[in-house]
N, C-alpha and C positions, 0 to 999 in steps of 0.2 A: 146419887141424885139424878133424877130424870131431867130431860131437857125442859119439860113443862114445869117441874119444880123450880128449876133454875130461873126460867123466864118469869114466872109468877113471883118468886121470892125477890128477884132483883127489881121488878116493877114496883112491888109494894114497898120494899125497903128504900129504894131511891125516891119514891114519892114522899115518904115520911121524912127523909133527909132534907129534901128541898122545901117541903111544907114548913118544917121547923127552922131550917137555916134561912130560907128566903123570908120566913115570917119574922125573924128577929131583925132582918134588914128593913122590912116594911115598918116594923114597930118603931125603929129608931129614926126612920126617914120621914114618914108621912105626917102631914098635918092631922090634928084631931086624934092622934095616937097618944095614949097615956105614957108611952115609953119614948116619945120623941126626944132626940138629942141625948139619949142615954150613953152613947159613945162607943168607942172601939172595943172596950173591955166587954161590954154586953154582947157585941157582935161575935167576938172571938169565943166567948164561953157559950153563946147560943148555938154556934155551929158545932162546938165540941159536944154539947149535950144532944144535938140533932144526930150526930154520928153515932153516939152511944145508943140512943133510942132505936134508930133505924137498924143498927147491927143486931141488937137483941131481938127485934121483931123478925128479921129475915134470916138469921143464921140457921134455924132448923130446916128451912127450905133450900137455900142456895149457897150457904156459907158466907153470905153478906159481903160480896165484893163491893158493890154499890159505886164503883169507880172504874172506868176503863183502864186507868193506870194500874190498879191492883190486878185486874184481870190479865193484862198484858204481862205484867211482872211474873205472875204465877204461871202463865203459859210458857214463858222463857225458862223459869226455874224448873218446871216439871217436864218441859219439852212435850207439852200436850196442848194443842190448839183446837181440839174437837168441839169443846163447849163454848168457845169464845163468842161465836155469833149470838147464842142465846143470852149470854151475859150482857153483851153490848146492846142488843135490842131491848132487853128489859130495862137496862139502865137509862137509855135515852127516853123510852116511853114513860118510865116512872118520873124522870126529871120534868118532863112536860106536864104530866098530871099534877105533880107537886106545885109547879108554878101556877097552874090554873087554880088550885086550891088556895094558894096565897092571895090571888086576886079576888076570889070569892070571899075569903075571910075578911079582907080589908077593902071591900068594894066601895063603901062610902068614903073611906079615907083616901083612896085613889082619886075619887071624883073631886073631893074637896081640895086635894093637893094640886091636881092638874087643871083646876079652874081658878086657882088663886093667881091674881095678876102679878104679885111679887115674885112668883116662881116661874110662870110661863111667859110673862111679859104682856104687853097690851096697853091700851089707853089708861093712864093714871098710874102705871107701874113706876116704881122707883128703882134706880140702878144700884142694887145692893152688891156687896162684894161676892156673896155666894152666887148671885145670878151672873156676875161677870166671869167667875170661874166656870160655871156651866156653859156659858156661851163659847168659851175657848175649847171645850171638848169637841173633838172632831166626830160629828155624827152621833153623839150620845145624848139621848133624851133625859129629862129630869128625873125619871124614875127607873132608868135602865139599871142602875146599881142595885136595885132590889132583885132583879132577875139574873144579872150576870156581872162579870167583873170588868174593870177598866183601869188603865194606868194613871197615876198622878202625874208622871212625866212620860210623855210618849216617845220612847226610844226603843226601837225594835229589838236591838241586841240585848239591852239591859232587861227589858220586859220578858223576853224569852228566857234569858239566863235566870231571872228570879223565879219563874215558874218551874224551870228545870231543877233548881236547887231545892226549892220548897218541896217538890214532889219526891226528889231523891231522899230527903230526910224522912218523909212520911213512909215511903215504900220500904226503906231499910228497917224502920221500926216495925212495920207489919211483918216483914219476912223473918226478922230475928226474934220478935217478941209476941206477935199477934196471932199466929196461925193455930188452927185446931190440930188435933192429933193426926188427921189425915193429910195435913199440909195443903189443903185445897181451898181454904177459906178462913175466916176469922173465928176464933173460939170465944167462949164467954169472957175470960180474962183479957183476951186480945181486944175485944170491943172496948173495954174500959181504957186499956193502954192507948189504943189508937185515938180514942176521943181526946185524951190529954195531949197526945202528940199534935193533933189538929189545933188545939188551943195554943200550944207552944209555937207552931208554925204561924198561926194567925198573929200572935202578939209580936213575934220576932222578925218574921219575913213577910207579913201581909201588907205592910205599908205601901210598897211601891206599886203593886198591881191588884191588891184585893185578894190574893192567894186563891186562885181557882183550884189548883192542884187536883183537878178532876174534870176531864173533858165533858162528861155528860152533865155535870153540875152547871157548867157554863153554857154549853150549846143548846141543850133542851129548853131551859128558861129563856134564852135569847130568841129562839124560834117563837116561843109563846108570846114574848113581848112584841115581836113583829106582827103577830096575828091578832092579838086582843084588840077589841074596840075601845081603847083608852083615848080620851080626848087630850089633844095637845101633847101626846106622848113623845114626840120627836123620833129620832132615828135609833136603830138598834146597833149601830157601830160595827157593821160587818167587816170593815177594813181591819179591825183589831181581832175579830172573832177566831182567827186561826191560831193565835198565840196561846190562849188557854186550852187549846186542843193539842197542838203539836208539842208545846213545852212539857206538859205532864207526861206525855207518852215517851218523849226522849228521856226525861228523868226516871221514869219507871224502867226503861230498858237498861239504863246505866246502873240503877240500883240492883236490878236482877243480875247483871253481869258481875258487879262487885260481890254480891252474895254468893254466886256460884264459884267465884274465884277464891274467896277468903273464908267462907264459913263451911 
């Protein structure tokens, strides 16, 4: 694979990943969406199918890492860091493009949601329980969860541990079951296996933090949230933003170490 193939493949694949994954979050969250309040099951399976679709699209070009945690784990496993910058650059750019596409696809729903007095407050607004919970979130706007993750209970040690554990499970599954014959990316069967592992992580470990398990998936859309001209969007919660970046990278390094030692 050439450096240009890697960058283009990761950009396209990660954009599709965020378009479909962020799209299900928007569908479940926003007013005037036919899927509003569909729940956590829809989100977990939506992200799983997003992974599967993105992997199959980008595998021929880049091996479909689509996640800096996967890239770092494979670099440790193979002791080869030469292509890491191309992977990381493509993943971050693709995640930002995907987030912009979600905004475009749900443009009217974003406007309806963020101009609703029951959601953003203002004269005539009633104090609903959901609004009270949102008000307690430190720096997180009412639609930030469509773009990036945030904890239900803000405890740095627990939040970091949850992201480490979730990513550890994902990366061990990728390294043991998901790789192509060259061992440098996901194969056709690996894409399906990884998709179901993402669903499992979401259902079992996603409750505390929203399971970023992918630094680009969280950081790229969070940057887009900060830049988009959304009315009443609130903050982007930058005080929390390091956890879904550092946690998955630690989890990936631990998983690669376990793989090299045990398999």
